Kinemage of the C-alpha trace (Angstrom):
@kinemage 1
@onewidth
@group {chain A} dominant
@subgroup {mainchain}
@vectorlist {calphas} color= white
{ca unk a 1} P 107.413 20.569 240.697
{ca unk a 2} L 108.750 22.026 237.424
{ca unk a 3} L 106.651 24.448 235.460
{ca unk a 4} L 104.827 22.933 232.488
{ca unk a 5} L 105.947 24.017 229.011
{ca unk a 6} L 103.094 25.419 226.891
{ca unk a 7} L 102.049 23.115 224.071
{ca unk a 8} L 102.666 25.795 221.433
{ca unk a 9} L 106.289 26.182 222.546
{ca unk a 10} L 106.831 22.430 222.463
{ca unk a 11} L 105.428 22.302 218.899
{ca unk a 12} L 107.604 25.165 217.697
{ca unk a 13} L 110.715 23.670 219.293
{ca unk a 14} L 110.078 20.289 217.679
{ca unk a 15} L 109.309 21.805 214.293
{ca unk a 16} L 112.314 24.095 214.342
{ca unk a 17} L 114.563 21.040 214.549
{ca unk a 18} L 113.498 20.202 210.988
{ca unk a 19} L 113.990 23.633 209.469
{ca unk a 20} L 114.083 27.382 210.000
{ca unk a 21} L 111.201 29.836 210.187
{ca unk a 22} L 111.217 32.752 207.738
{ca unk a 23} L 108.886 35.518 208.912
{ca unk a 24} L 107.041 37.897 206.570
{ca unk a 25} L 107.123 40.873 206.825
{ca unk a 26} L 109.182 41.201 210.019
{ca unk a 27} L 112.263 39.439 208.586
{ca unk a 28} L 111.513 39.537 204.848
{ca unk a 29} L 109.529 42.234 203.096
{ca unk a 30} L 108.055 39.827 200.532
{ca unk a 31} L 107.027 36.192 200.403
{ca unk a 32} L 109.323 35.550 197.436
{ca unk a 33} L 112.340 36.919 199.321
{ca unk a 34} L 111.627 34.545 202.198
{ca unk a 35} L 111.235 31.577 199.835
{ca unk a 36} L 114.450 32.429 198.007
{ca unk a 37} L 116.301 32.186 201.335
{ca unk a 38} L 114.695 28.842 202.252
{ca unk a 39} L 116.357 25.468 202.437
{ca unk a 40} L 114.441 22.195 202.346
{ca unk a 41} L 112.021 21.806 205.286
{ca unk a 42} L 111.957 25.528 206.106
{ca unk a 43} L 108.665 27.305 206.801
{ca unk a 44} L 107.611 30.754 205.614
{ca unk a 45} L 105.181 32.283 208.131
{ca unk a 46} L 103.065 35.158 206.803
{ca unk a 47} L 101.491 37.602 209.263
{ca unk a 48} L 97.936 38.890 208.711
{ca unk a 49} L 97.664 41.589 206.064
{ca unk a 50} L 97.057 42.098 202.361
{ca unk a 51} L 100.021 41.188 200.164
{ca unk a 52} L 100.321 42.227 196.527
{ca unk a 53} L 102.700 43.509 193.897
{ca unk a 54} L 106.158 42.254 192.983
{ca unk a 55} L 107.404 39.543 195.309
{ca unk a 56} L 103.947 38.793 196.678
{ca unk a 57} L 102.441 37.431 193.469
{ca unk a 58} L 103.868 35.297 190.664
{ca unk a 59} L 105.785 33.600 193.479
{ca unk a 60} L 108.011 30.739 192.316
{ca unk a 61} L 108.809 27.639 194.383
{ca unk a 62} L 111.357 25.631 192.408
{ca unk a 63} L 112.970 22.427 193.696
{ca unk a 64} L 112.317 23.187 197.365
{ca unk a 65} L 110.503 21.223 200.049
{ca unk a 66} L 108.895 24.035 202.039
{ca unk a 67} L 105.719 25.229 203.728
{ca unk a 68} L 104.157 28.661 203.277
{ca unk a 69} L 101.501 29.392 205.889
{ca unk a 70} L 99.684 31.967 207.981
{ca unk a 71} L 100.429 32.353 211.678
{ca unk a 72} L 97.520 30.002 212.507
{ca unk a 73} L 96.044 27.986 209.613
{ca unk a 74} L 93.391 26.532 211.932
{ca unk a 75} L 91.875 29.925 212.807
{ca unk a 76} L 89.337 31.043 210.151
{ca unk a 77} L 89.765 34.680 211.176
{ca unk a 78} L 93.516 34.493 210.589
{ca unk a 79} L 92.974 32.789 207.213
{ca unk a 80} L 90.473 35.457 206.160
{ca unk a 81} L 92.870 38.259 207.109
{ca unk a 82} L 96.036 36.814 205.500
{ca unk a 83} L 95.432 37.652 201.849
{ca unk a 84} L 97.466 37.409 198.682
{ca unk a 85} L 95.701 39.778 196.294
{ca unk a 86} L 97.004 39.067 192.791
{ca unk a 87} L 95.159 42.142 191.490
{ca unk a 88} L 94.984 40.875 187.928
{ca unk a 89} L 93.212 42.972 185.343
{ca unk a 90} L 92.472 42.957 181.609
{ca unk a 91} L 95.653 42.009 179.783
{ca unk a 92} L 97.567 41.676 183.059
{ca unk a 93} L 97.989 38.068 184.216
{ca unk a 94} L 99.170 37.285 187.740
{ca unk a 95} L 98.789 34.207 189.920
{ca unk a 96} L 99.932 33.642 193.496
{ca unk a 97} L 102.178 30.541 193.271
{ca unk a 98} L 104.000 28.543 190.622
{ca unk a 99} L 105.596 25.300 191.858
{ca unk a 100} L 107.795 22.976 189.829
{ca unk a 101} L 110.183 20.234 190.907
{ca unk a 102} L 112.739 18.065 189.166
{ca unk a 103} L 112.273 15.506 191.954
{ca unk a 104} L 108.572 14.831 192.509
{ca unk a 105} L 108.757 13.993 196.234
{ca unk a 106} L 109.597 17.562 197.270
{ca unk a 107} L 106.347 18.917 198.694
{ca unk a 108} L 105.019 22.411 198.313
{ca unk a 109} L 102.694 22.976 201.287
{ca unk a 110} L 100.418 26.014 201.466
{ca unk a 111} L 98.377 26.352 204.654
{ca unk a 112} L 95.876 28.897 205.884
{ca unk a 113} L 96.084 31.634 203.229
{ca unk a 114} L 93.437 33.470 201.208
{ca unk a 115} L 94.217 33.991 197.518
{ca unk a 116} L 92.063 36.370 195.468
{ca unk a 117} L 91.861 37.973 192.036
{ca unk a 118} L 94.407 35.800 190.253
{ca unk a 119} L 94.259 35.265 186.502
{ca unk a 120} L 96.457 33.032 184.336
{ca unk a 121} L 96.340 30.610 181.436
{ca unk a 122} L 96.616 27.710 183.913
{ca unk a 123} L 95.926 27.966 187.633
{ca unk a 124} L 94.638 31.397 188.523
{ca unk a 125} L 95.922 31.037 192.094
{ca unk a 126} L 98.284 28.021 192.016
{ca unk a 127} L 99.991 26.155 189.176
{ca unk a 128} L 101.776 22.997 190.322
{ca unk a 129} L 103.815 20.846 187.929
{ca unk a 130} L 105.583 17.570 188.769
{ca unk a 131} L 105.375 18.260 192.495
{ca unk a 132} L 103.679 17.045 195.624
{ca unk a 133} L 101.151 19.730 196.474
{ca unk a 134} L 99.486 20.071 199.866
{ca unk a 135} L 96.899 22.827 200.280
{ca unk a 136} L 95.161 22.944 203.664
{ca unk a 137} L 92.621 25.399 205.116
{ca unk a 138} L 93.016 27.914 202.288
{ca unk a 139} L 90.403 30.142 200.673
{ca unk a 140} L 90.355 30.846 196.934
{ca unk a 141} L 87.986 33.486 195.659
{ca unk a 142} L 87.432 35.299 192.371
{ca unk a 143} L 90.367 33.688 190.587
{ca unk a 144} L 90.196 32.758 186.889
{ca unk a 145} L 92.145 30.860 184.249
{ca unk a 146} L 91.836 28.929 181.024
{ca unk a 147} L 92.029 25.728 183.103
{ca unk a 148} L 91.922 25.491 186.888
{ca unk a 149} L 90.377 28.768 187.944
{ca unk a 150} L 92.007 28.503 191.368
{ca unk a 151} L 94.334 25.455 191.180
{ca unk a 152} L 95.858 23.629 188.221
{ca unk a 153} L 97.893 20.468 188.883
{ca unk a 154} L 99.684 18.350 186.288
{ca unk a 155} L 101.827 15.263 186.801
{ca unk a 156} L 101.565 15.664 190.556
{ca unk a 157} L 102.205 12.800 193.006
{ca unk a 158} L 100.035 13.404 195.010
{ca unk a 159} L 97.736 16.392 195.424
{ca unk a 160} L 96.069 16.985 198.776
{ca unk a 161} L 93.395 19.648 199.301
{ca unk a 162} L 91.830 19.655 202.755
{ca unk a 163} L 89.501 22.121 204.456
{ca unk a 164} L 89.669 24.604 201.569
{ca unk a 165} L 87.020 26.963 200.233
{ca unk a 166} L 86.659 27.603 196.490
{ca unk a 167} L 84.364 30.586 196.032
{ca unk a 168} L 83.324 32.111 192.675
{ca unk a 169} L 86.359 31.037 190.696
{ca unk a 170} L 86.058 30.490 186.955
{ca unk a 171} L 87.739 28.877 183.942
{ca unk a 172} L 87.143 29.322 180.251
{ca unk a 173} L 87.712 25.610 179.536
{ca unk a 174} L 88.234 23.142 182.421
{ca unk a 175} L 87.771 23.219 186.176
{ca unk a 176} L 86.308 26.455 187.421
{ca unk a 177} L 87.589 25.716 190.902
{ca unk a 178} L 90.290 23.099 190.361
{ca unk a 179} L 91.754 21.104 187.467
{ca unk a 180} L 93.796 17.902 187.915
{ca unk a 181} L 95.675 16.331 184.986
{ca unk a 182} L 97.493 13.010 185.438
{ca unk a 183} L 97.558 13.191 189.238
{ca unk a 184} L 96.610 11.265 192.336
{ca unk a 185} L 94.326 13.641 194.190
{ca unk a 186} L 92.821 13.535 197.671
{ca unk a 187} L 90.232 16.259 198.215
{ca unk a 188} L 88.487 16.318 201.576
{ca unk a 189} L 86.301 18.647 203.644
{ca unk a 190} L 86.343 21.346 200.946
{ca unk a 191} L 83.538 23.609 199.785
{ca unk a 192} L 83.024 24.565 196.131
{ca unk a 193} L 80.484 27.389 195.786
{ca unk a 194} L 79.527 29.409 192.739
{ca unk a 195} L 82.391 28.255 190.537
{ca unk a 196} L 81.909 28.051 186.775
{ca unk a 197} L 83.280 27.436 183.310
{ca unk a 198} L 82.350 29.507 180.298
{ca unk a 199} L 82.126 28.730 176.604
{ca unk a 200} L 80.932 25.160 177.141
{ca unk a 201} L 83.862 24.177 179.358
{ca unk a 202} L 83.691 21.181 181.702
{ca unk a 203} L 83.694 20.786 185.481
{ca unk a 204} L 82.337 23.920 187.123
{ca unk a 205} L 83.825 23.007 190.486
{ca unk a 206} L 86.365 20.283 189.671
{ca unk a 207} L 87.738 18.728 186.492
{ca unk a 208} L 89.848 15.548 186.484
{ca unk a 209} L 91.482 13.908 183.488
{ca unk a 210} L 93.651 10.768 183.707
{ca unk a 211} L 93.459 11.164 187.483
{ca unk a 212} L 92.896 8.868 190.446
{ca unk a 213} L 90.773 11.032 192.753
{ca unk a 214} L 89.300 10.428 196.199
{ca unk a 215} L 86.764 13.085 197.182
{ca unk a 216} L 85.185 12.975 200.642
{ca unk a 217} L 83.084 15.202 202.889
{ca unk a 218} L 82.953 17.993 200.300
{ca unk a 219} L 80.096 20.310 199.351
{ca unk a 220} L 79.440 21.473 195.783
{ca unk a 221} L 76.815 24.214 195.404
{ca unk a 222} L 75.587 26.607 192.719
{ca unk a 223} L 78.298 25.807 190.198
{ca unk a 224} L 77.833 25.763 186.430
{ca unk a 225} L 79.577 24.241 183.396
{ca unk a 226} L 78.970 23.044 179.865
{ca unk a 227} L 79.036 19.501 181.278
{ca unk a 228} L 79.589 18.341 184.827
{ca unk a 229} L 78.170 21.320 186.661
{ca unk a 230} L 80.016 20.381 189.848
{ca unk a 231} L 82.466 17.616 188.821
{ca unk a 232} L 83.594 16.298 185.442
{ca unk a 233} L 86.030 13.418 184.942
{ca unk a 234} L 87.444 11.837 181.809
{ca unk a 235} L 90.202 9.631 180.471
{ca unk a 236} L 91.692 6.804 182.440
{ca unk a 237} L 91.751 6.806 186.222
{ca unk a 238} L 89.302 6.265 189.040
{ca unk a 239} L 86.903 8.482 190.958
{ca unk a 240} L 85.697 7.736 194.483
{ca unk a 241} L 83.173 10.088 196.112
{ca unk a 242} L 82.144 9.638 199.761
{ca unk a 243} L 79.787 11.679 201.986
{ca unk a 244} L 79.547 14.667 199.631
{ca unk a 245} L 76.693 17.118 199.061
{ca unk a 246} L 75.662 18.371 195.596
{ca unk a 247} L 73.089 21.160 195.510
{ca unk a 248} L 71.994 23.729 192.939
{ca unk a 249} L 74.605 22.874 190.298
{ca unk a 250} L 73.671 23.038 186.625
{ca unk a 251} L 74.784 22.422 183.054
{ca unk a 252} L 73.493 23.061 179.549
{ca unk a 253} L 74.317 19.550 178.324
{ca unk a 254} L 74.875 16.672 180.764
{ca unk a 255} L 75.625 15.972 184.418
{ca unk a 256} L 74.326 18.856 186.479
{ca unk a 257} L 76.095 17.326 189.478
{ca unk a 258} L 78.635 14.870 188.046
């Protein structure tokens, strides 16, 4: 009888047929260097560690269909130890990722990373424009922006956030955790805890405008905003919420939860 092939090897062999693996830091010293060398359907695999400075923040993904991930996005310990630290300070704005596409169907996929201490006008951790964005099993903590403390998406088709944690992110205007503008968003199995907007801004955890959003199996706790302590939606679009928990959210005007 032939020896069985381990499942992990089968998965890697099948995946490799669709693109190359670019390993950070063993092959490339920075995440940006690995991305710059990518073709469509390649995967950048980031080993555990803390990544910061040039090439590991303000990372641009332009017109490429790629995945950037940790070595095991399904292992919480790996996610917690694979950190992009944007290390923003007063007067010094840095986010982790900026993604823009001229053809909307090219997906930017980010799996199993922790992003901390980003600060930008839009999207303290991720700014995605005219792209398909897929963010799975990521942690965003202590990021801030004018809109979208952790993630800002505009004209995206679609946005998927699954299994992510948004912890103590903030925005001065809209979406302390996440802001979606003119998108089709699917947000599932995420936790939003202690996110906020200041100065009377809206949507402490999540803000949607002109967006078709499906939110399921999410938890929103201890978030604060001028209106919509946890979630605020406006404009045209549609909001569907299923099996979610809202606890301890607050506002100084209307909609402590939604």
